[in-house]
Residue, then its C-alpha position, 0 to 999 in steps of 0.5 A: x910177405x909179412x910187414x916188419x911190426x914195432x915191437x910192441x905192436x900186435x894184431x889179434x883175430x877173433x872168431x865166433x864160429x859158426x856154419x850159418x854165420x861166423x863172427x870176426x874182428x881184428x884188433x891192433x894192440x899199440x903198448x896198452x891200447x886196443x884199437x878195431x881194425x875191422x869186424x864183419x861176418x861170413x854169412x854161410x845161410x845161402x850155402x846148402x852144402x855143408x862142405x861148401x860152407x866149410x870151404x867158404x870159412x877156410x878161404x875167407x879166414x885165410x884171405x882176412x890173415x893174408x891181408x891183416x897179418x895177424x900175430x895170433x888167432x883167438x877163437x870162442x870154443x863150442x859149448x855143450x848142447x843138446x843137439x849133437x849134429x850141431x855141435x859137431x858142425x861148430x866144431x867142424x867149422x871152428x877146425x877149419x878156422x883153425x886150420x887156416x891160421x895153422x896154415x900160416x903158422x899162427x898161435x891159436x888161443x881158445x876161450x870158453x864163451x862165458x869167459x869171453x863174457x866175463x872179460x868184456x862185461x865182467x858177467x858171464x851170462x851177459x847178452x849179445x846186445x851187452x857185449x856189443x854195447x860195451x864193445x861199442x864204448x871200449x873201442x870207440x865203435x861208431x855204428x854197431x853192425x846189424x849182425x852181432x856175431x861180429x861183435x862176438x868175434x871182436x869180443x874174442x879178440x879182445x878177451x884174448x888181449x886181456x887174458x895174455x896182457x895182464x890188464x884184466x881188471x885194470x882200466x879196462x872198464x869205461x866205468x870207475x865204479x858204480x857211482x861212475x856207470x849211474x852218473x854216465x848211463x842216468x837215463x837208464x836208471x828207473x826211479x821208484 
């Protein structure tokens, strides 16, 4: 049975699909504040059988849904690559995660990887490390996970919040200007 939520409260589950590692993150929205609930990853390397990997993804995503009762699922779209077999496997992982949400009548939203990175860091070509460090600052994460697929999943959830709330570009960056960035990151600036 799903808990009754306050009208302005929303929970978003974000997923970075994969068949080696699947990253996920849940955020709770209270009014205009986003707060980290949980982030993690599903390690799938130990399973040799591709179909067993898909079952594991389905079971774990269903478990997260039943435990945290997200209102929406946001998922990263597969990107075009040269290896067709890899894309097929990634698409299957995405489809299984989507099916877990659909079985619980949770709406699904899909975002391109560049859109997620742009939404979080302001750069569509940002690295995993840049995304993770920005999330750490935005959501006040004490310790980043060793596996950055988890922060990628979290980034998809926060991207969805920004895209649907109208807060994109409004007080979402920890920096108000370049001067503010420089002041807060003086040790990172190289002087010639």
